[in-house]
C-alpha positions in Angstrom: 0.0 0.0 0.0 2.9 2.3 0.6 4.1 1.9 -3.0 0.6 2.5 -4.2 0.4 5.8 -2.2 3.8 7.1 -3.4 3.4 6.1 -7.1 -0.3 6.6 -7.6 -2.3 8.5 -4.9 0.2 11.3 -4.4 0.5 11.8 -8.2 -3.1 11.4 -9.4 -5.4 12.3 -6.5 -6.1 15.7 -5.1 -7.5 14.7 -1.7 -4.5 12.9 -0.3 -5.3 13.6 3.4 -8.6 11.7 3.1 -6.9 8.8 1.4 -4.2 8.7 4.1 -6.8 8.7 6.9 -8.6 5.8 5.3 -5.3 4.0 4.7 -4.3 4.3 8.4 -7.7 3.0 9.5 -7.4 0.0 7.2 -3.8 -0.8 8.3 -4.5 -0.7 12.0 -7.7 -2.7 11.9 -7.1 -6.1 13.5 -8.4 -8.9 11.4 -8.7 -12.6 12.6 -6.2 -15.0 10.9 -7.1 -18.6 10.0 -5.9 -19.5 13.5 -8.3 -16.8 14.9 -5.4 -14.7 16.2 -6.0 -10.9 15.7 -3.4 -9.2 13.5 -3.5 -5.7 12.1 -3.9 -5.6 8.4 -0.5 -3.9 8.1 1.1 -7.1 9.2 -0.5 -9.2 6.5 1.5 -10.1 3.4 -0.4 -8.8 0.4 -0.6 -12.3 -1.1 -2.3 -13.6 2.0 -5.2 -11.2 1.7 -8.2 -13.2 0.3 -11.9 -12.6 -0.1 -12.3 -14.2 3.3 -9.9 -11.7 4.8 -11.9 -8.8 3.3 -15.1 -10.3 4.8 -13.4 -10.5 8.2 -12.1 -7.0 7.8 -15.7 -5.8 7.2 -16.9 -7.7 10.2 -14.2 -6.2 12.4 -15.0 -2.7 11.3 -18.8 -3.1 11.5 -19.4 -5.4 14.5 -16.4 -4.3 16.7 -16.5 -0.7 15.5 -12.7 -0.6 15.1 -12.2 3.0 14.2 -15.3 3.1 12.1 -18.5 5.1 11.8 -20.6 2.5 10.1 -21.2 1.1 6.6 -20.2 4.2 4.7 -16.8 4.3 6.3 -16.3 0.6 5.7 -17.3 1.0 2.0 -14.8 3.8 1.6 -12.1 1.6 3.1 -13.0 -1.2 0.7 -13.0 1.2 -2.2 -9.4 2.2 -1.3 -8.4 -1.5 -0.9 -10.0 -2.4 -4.2 -8.2 0.5 -5.9 -4.9 -0.6 -4.4 -5.3 -4.2 -5.5 -6.4 -3.2 -9.0 -3.3 -0.9 -9.3 -1.0 -3.8 -8.3 -2.2 -6.0 -11.1 -0.3 -4.8 -14.1 2.0 -6.6 -16.5 5.1 -7.3 -14.4 3.3 -5.9 -11.3 3.0 -7.0 -7.7 0.0 -9.4 -8.0 -1.6 -11.6 -10.6 -5.1 -11.5 -9.1 -7.2 -9.5 -6.7 -9.4 -10.9 -3.8 -12.2 -8.6 -5.1 -12.8 -10.7 -8.2 -13.7 -14.3 -8.7 -12.1 -16.3 -11.5 -9.3 -15.2 -13.9 -8.4 -11.6 -14.1 
């Protein structure tokens, strides 16, 4: 996400402060791992983030109210995550697939 912010957000977006706030909320949200241990999303390797991880992220933000203000805030967080994953999928990029899509990219 740091690379995405430096190479895309700071270059192409006007409201960087809002994006940075959402990024910080996302990264500090503790999400249960497969072993049910809580880990902030900042500690997750990007390739370990799956559709299930995103569902658990939503649950953590909505049910536990970890830094959130409800569905609108969570949707903004997910929009930023989706944008980050889509940016990372380019020829020779960081990822070959995104957890937001089912099937081949």
